[in-house]
C-alpha positions in Angstrom: 21.8 87.9 -2.9 23.6 88.8 0.3 22.9 85.3 1.8 24.1 83.6 -1.4 27.4 85.6 -1.4 27.9 84.9 2.3 27.3 81.2 1.8 29.7 81.1 -1.1 32.5 82.9 1.0 31.9 80.5 3.9 32.2 77.5 1.6 35.4 78.7 0.1 36.9 79.2 3.6 35.9 75.7 4.5 37.6 74.3 1.4 40.6 76.5 2.0 41.2 75.2 5.6 40.5 71.7 4.4 43.0 72.0 1.5 45.8 73.2 3.7 45.4 70.4 6.1 43.8 72.4 9.0 40.6 70.4 8.8 39.5 71.1 12.3 39.4 74.8 11.6 36.9 74.2 8.7 34.1 74.0 11.4 34.7 77.7 12.5 33.2 79.3 9.3 30.3 76.9 9.6 29.7 78.0 13.1 29.6 81.6 12.0 27.3 80.7 9.2 24.9 79.0 11.6 25.0 81.9 13.9 24.2 84.3 11.1 21.2 82.3 9.9 20.0 82.0 13.4 20.2 85.8 14.0 18.6 86.4 10.6 15.7 84.1 11.3 15.3 85.5 14.8 15.2 89.1 13.8 13.6 89.1 10.3 10.2 87.9 9.1 10.5 85.8 6.1 7.6 86.7 3.8 8.7 85.0 0.6 7.5 81.5 -0.2 9.9 78.7 -1.3 8.7 79.1 -4.8 9.8 82.8 -4.9 13.1 81.8 -3.3 13.8 79.2 -5.9 12.8 81.5 -8.7 15.1 84.2 -7.4 18.2 82.1 -6.8 17.8 79.1 -9.1 19.9 80.7 -11.9 22.7 81.4 -9.6 22.7 78.0 -8.1 22.5 76.4 -11.5 25.4 78.4 -12.9 27.6 77.6 -9.9 26.8 73.9 -10.4 27.7 74.2 -14.1 31.0 75.8 -13.2 31.7 73.0 -10.7 31.0 70.5 -13.5 33.4 72.3 -15.8 36.1 72.2 -13.2 35.6 68.4 -13.1 35.9 68.2 -16.9 39.0 70.3 -16.9 40.6 68.2 -14.2 39.8 65.0 -16.2 41.8 66.3 -19.1 44.7 67.2 -16.9 44.2 70.9 -16.2 45.2 72.1 -12.7 42.9 74.0 -10.4 44.4 77.5 -11.0 44.2 77.3 -14.8 40.6 75.9 -14.5 39.7 78.9 -12.4 41.3 81.4 -14.9 39.4 79.8 -17.8 36.2 80.1 -15.9 37.0 83.7 -15.0 37.5 84.4 -18.8 34.3 82.6 -19.6 32.2 84.6 -17.1 33.8 87.8 -18.4 32.9 87.1 -22.0 29.3 86.1 -21.0 29.1 89.4 -19.0 30.1 91.4 -22.1 27.5 89.5 -24.2 24.8 90.1 -21.6 25.6 93.8 -21.7 25.6 94.0 -25.5 22.3 92.1 -25.8 20.8 93.6 -22.7 20.2 90.2 -21.0 19.2 91.2 -17.5 19.5 87.8 -15.8 22.9 87.3 -17.5 24.2 90.6 -16.1 23.7 89.5 -12.6 24.4 85.7 -12.9 27.7 86.0 -14.8 28.8 88.9 -12.5 28.3 86.5 -9.5 30.2 83.8 -11.4 33.0 86.4 -12.2 33.4 87.2 -8.5 33.2 83.6 -7.5 36.1 82.8 -9.8 38.1 85.7 -8.5 37.6 84.4 -4.9 38.6 81.0 -6.2 41.8 82.3 -7.8 42.8 84.2 -4.6 42.2 81.3 -2.3 44.3 78.9 -4.5 47.1 81.4 -4.8 47.2 81.8 -1.0 47.1 78.1 -0.4 49.8 77.2 -3.0 52.2 80.2 -3.1 51.8 82.1 0.2 50.7 85.6 1.2 53.0 87.6 -1.0 51.8 85.7 -4.1 48.3 86.3 -2.8 49.0 90.1 -2.6 50.4 90.2 -6.1 47.5 88.2 -7.6 45.1 90.5 -5.7 46.7 93.6 -7.1 46.6 92.2 -10.7 42.9 91.2 -10.3 42.0 94.6 -8.9 43.6 96.5 -11.8 42.0 94.1 -14.2 38.6 94.7 -12.6 39.2 98.4 -13.0 39.9 98.1 -16.7 36.9 95.8 -17.2 34.6 98.2 -15.5 35.9 101.1 -17.6 35.4 98.9 -20.7 31.8 98.3 -19.8 31.2 102.0 -19.2 33.0 103.7 -22.1 32.9 101.1 -24.8 30.0 98.8 -24.3 28.1 101.8 -23.0 28.2 103.3 -26.5 25.5 100.8 -27.4 23.6 100.4 -24.1 23.5 102.9 -21.2 25.6 101.4 -18.4 23.9 100.8 -15.0 24.3 103.6 -12.5 26.2 101.4 -10.0 29.0 100.9 -12.6 30.1 104.6 -12.1 30.4 104.1 -8.3 32.3 100.8 -8.9 34.6 102.6 -11.3 35.3 105.3 -8.7 36.0 102.8 -5.8 38.3 100.7 -8.0 40.2 103.8 -9.2 40.8 104.9 -5.5 42.0 101.4 -4.6 44.3 101.3 -7.6 45.9 104.6 -6.6 46.5 103.1 -3.1 48.1 100.0 -4.7 50.3 102.1 -6.9 51.6 104.1 -3.9 52.3 100.9 -1.9 54.1 99.4 -5.0 56.3 102.6 -5.7 57.1 103.6 -2.1 59.0 101.0 -0.2 58.7 102.7 3.1 55.5 101.3 4.5 55.0 104.2 6.9 55.4 106.8 4.2 53.0 104.9 1.9 50.4 104.7 4.6 50.7 108.4 5.3 50.3 109.3 1.6 47.3 107.0 1.2 45.7 108.4 4.4 46.2 112.0 3.2 44.6 111.0 -0.1 41.6 109.7 1.8 41.5 112.9 3.8 41.4 114.9 0.6 38.6 112.8 -0.8 36.5 113.0 2.4 37.1 116.7 2.6 35.9 117.1 -1.0 32.7 115.2 -0.2 32.3 117.4 2.9 32.6 120.6 0.9 30.3 119.5 -1.9 27.7 118.6 0.7 27.8 122.3 1.9 26.2 123.3 -1.4 22.6 122.6 -2.2 20.8 123.2 -5.4 17.9 125.7 -5.4 14.7 124.0 -6.5 12.7 125.4 -9.3 9.7 125.8 -6.8 11.8 127.9 -4.5 13.1 130.0 -7.4 9.5 130.8 -8.4 8.6 131.9 -4.9 11.2 134.6 -5.0 9.2 137.3 -6.6 10.1 140.9 -7.5 7.4 142.2 -5.1 8.8 140.4 -2.2 12.3 141.7 -2.9 11.1 145.3 -3.3 9.2 144.9 -0.1 12.4 144.2 1.7 11.5 140.6 2.8 14.4 138.4 3.7 14.7 135.5 1.3 15.6 132.3 3.1 18.0 130.6 0.7 20.8 128.1 1.5 23.9 129.6 2.8 25.8 128.3 -0.2 24.4 127.7 -3.6 26.5 126.4 -6.4 26.5 127.9 -9.8 29.0 125.6 -11.4 27.6 122.7 -13.4 30.5 120.5 -12.2 29.7 121.0 -8.6 26.0 120.3 -9.3 26.9 117.0 -11.0 29.2 116.1 -8.1 26.5 116.9 -5.6 23.9 114.7 -7.4 26.5 111.9 -7.8 27.4 111.9 -4.1 23.9 112.2 -2.7 22.8 109.2 -4.8 25.8 107.1 -3.6 24.6 103.6 -2.7 25.2 102.1 0.8 27.9 99.6 -0.4 30.0 102.5 -1.8 29.9 104.3 1.5 30.9 101.1 3.3 33.8 100.5 1.0 35.1 104.1 1.3 34.9 103.8 5.0 36.6 100.4 4.9 39.5 102.0 3.1 40.2 104.1 6.2 39.9 101.1 8.4 42.2 98.9 6.3 44.9 101.5 6.3 44.9 101.8 10.1 44.8 98.0 10.5 47.9 97.7 8.2 49.6 100.3 10.4 48.9 98.3 13.5 50.1 95.0 12.0 53.3 96.7 10.7 54.0 98.1 14.1 53.4 94.8 15.8 55.9 93.1 13.4 58.5 95.9 14.3 57.6 96.0 17.9 60.8 94.4 19.1 63.0 96.6 16.9 62.1 100.2 17.3 64.8 101.2 14.8 62.4 100.0 12.0 59.5 102.2 13.2 59.1 105.7 11.9 57.4 107.2 14.9 56.7 110.5 13.2 54.8 109.0 10.3 53.2 106.5 12.6 51.7 109.3 14.6 50.7 111.1 11.4 48.7 108.1 10.2 46.9 107.9 13.5 46.1 111.6 13.4 44.9 111.3 9.8 42.7 108.4 10.7 41.0 110.4 13.4 40.5 113.4 11.0 39.0 111.0 8.4 36.6 109.6 10.9 35.5 113.2 11.8 34.8 113.9 8.1 32.9 110.6 7.7 30.7 111.6 10.7 30.1 115.0 9.4 29.0 114.1 5.9 27.2 111.0 5.2 28.3 107.8 6.8 29.6 106.3 10.0 29.2 102.7 11.0 29.4 100.6 14.2 32.6 99.0 12.9 34.3 102.4 12.5 33.3 103.6 16.0 34.6 100.4 17.5 37.9 100.7 15.6 38.3 104.3 16.8 38.3 103.1 20.4 40.7 100.3 19.7 43.1 102.6 17.8 43.1 105.0 20.8 44.0 102.2 23.1 46.6 100.9 20.7 48.2 104.3 20.4 48.4 104.5 24.2 50.3 101.1 24.4 52.6 102.2 21.6 53.5 105.4 23.5 54.2 103.3 26.6 56.4 100.9 24.8 58.3 103.8 23.2 58.7 105.7 26.5 59.9 102.6 28.5 62.1 101.4 25.6 60.2 98.1 25.3 60.2 97.2 29.1 57.2 94.9 29.2 56.9 95.0 33.0 56.8 98.8 33.1 54.2 98.9 30.2 51.9 96.3 31.7 51.9 97.8 35.2 50.8 101.2 33.7 48.4 99.5 31.3 46.6 97.6 34.1 46.3 100.7 36.3 45.0 102.8 33.3 42.5 100.1 32.3 41.0 99.8 35.8 40.8 103.6 36.1 39.4 104.1 32.6 36.6 101.5 33.2 35.8 103.0 36.6 35.3 106.4 35.0 32.4 105.2 33.0 30.3 105.6 36.2 31.1 109.3 36.3 32.1 110.5 32.8 28.5 111.1 31.6 28.0 113.4 34.5 30.5 115.9 33.0 28.4 118.3 30.9 31.0 118.6 28.1 31.4 114.8 27.8 27.6 114.2 28.0 27.2 116.4 24.8 29.8 114.4 22.9 29.4 110.7 23.9 26.2 108.7 23.7 25.3 105.5 25.5 26.6 103.6 22.4 29.9 105.3 22.7 30.3 104.1 26.3 29.5 100.6 25.1 32.3 100.8 22.6 34.5 101.9 25.5 33.5 98.8 27.4 34.5 96.6 24.4 37.8 98.5 24.2 38.4 97.9 28.0 37.9 94.1 27.4 40.4 94.2 24.5 42.9 96.1 26.7 42.4 93.5 29.5 43.3 90.7 27.1 46.4 92.6 26.0 47.4 93.2 29.6 47.1 89.6 30.4 49.2 88.6 27.4 51.9 91.2 28.4 51.8 90.1 32.0 52.4 86.4 31.0 55.5 87.6 29.0 57.1 89.4 32.0 60.0 87.9 33.9 58.0 87.4 37.0 57.7 83.9 38.6 55.0 81.8 37.0 53.1 81.2 40.2 52.9 84.9 40.9 51.8 85.7 37.4 49.0 83.2 37.8 47.6 84.9 40.9 48.1 88.4 39.5 46.2 87.4 36.4 43.4 85.9 38.5 43.1 89.0 40.7 43.3 91.4 37.7 40.8 89.6 35.5 38.3 89.2 38.4 38.5 92.9 39.4 38.3 94.1 35.8 35.4 91.8 34.9 33.4 93.0 38.0 34.0 96.7 37.0 32.9 96.0 33.4 29.9 94.0 34.5 28.6 96.8 36.8 29.5 99.5 34.3 27.4 97.8 31.6 24.6 97.3 34.1 24.8 100.9 35.2 24.7 102.2 31.6 21.5 100.2 31.0 19.7 102.2 33.8 20.8 105.6 32.6 17.9 107.4 30.8 19.5 110.7 29.9 22.0 109.3 27.4 21.1 109.1 23.8 
């Protein structure tokens, strides 16, 4: 299923680049697809036969071909592409409802894939025809529509057939995303909206953290606590906190059974908010009057707190760890721009010195006892990636200074050579260290 979805997304990106006239960029998604299949084939052992593969995916392929044929039929009768996509979206929705009512298992998955396929089609067409703001508005409408559809399946269709467990998690994710969209829509100050959404995420992560502090007492452990042992003065080893509320017990069961994709989406919310902040700041970088520095720092701080809770409770991915190091570097550059009032020369000189010193400290940081307890070898590798990112930023800033072009060329040459050598030997050095996790 994952491979099919990936191939579908790649195909739509190819068609999108082809449709907007950037045909040479259509090869980029294909390159990524080839690299993914190469990695998958090199690291996984394919145990299924071609017959099993065809049996598993033939319905999905057949339905996609049928929808492509319907698009051709609609086009023949003069219907444009966006209306064709909307009609197919409605068709897949009706068939999903019928599959739920009649408990048609294959239809539940096939028409759900078709539903998402049509949503991707509508979004791509809206971006290609009307621009990014129309894309955002269409995305918001489709997101809210998806929320209502999921609620319809759970609370109305579920009266006849018990809804699948994953539907409840989907409802929760869509509800959180809808709250974020409402905040963005009602609050025009983007920095204030980001701060509120970040704090909402903090509250959610803190709730999960607190619920995970409670554990239910098993029936077997309850039986082991006998009156004789209590009268004998034995110490009963029970959890530090045991919930007695039925609500907390339900929340605990719900959160511990959370599927991996739900954890990834909740983590992705935190990453998306910080990326929006970075892009907003970059757009306002040359006009500091538009930047609310207090709220900007509040969002950065909230992001770090959210990452802390995610690490403490249940989920923390490689992507989030990498983003943390990138955000730290970005915050440093923002502070430099603010302190030097946008003087690129002053910023890049400090940035280059800091980058060289920071990369060199990799050879010694792990020898500090306090740092050795906090950072693992993987964290130092993230630091190397962040150093490479900072080097690229420094080169771009150096090119935009008022120095003579010939001098800039040689400065870039010396800096890139020196920084590359430090990073190379730092990575080689980390590979030899045995006392890091």
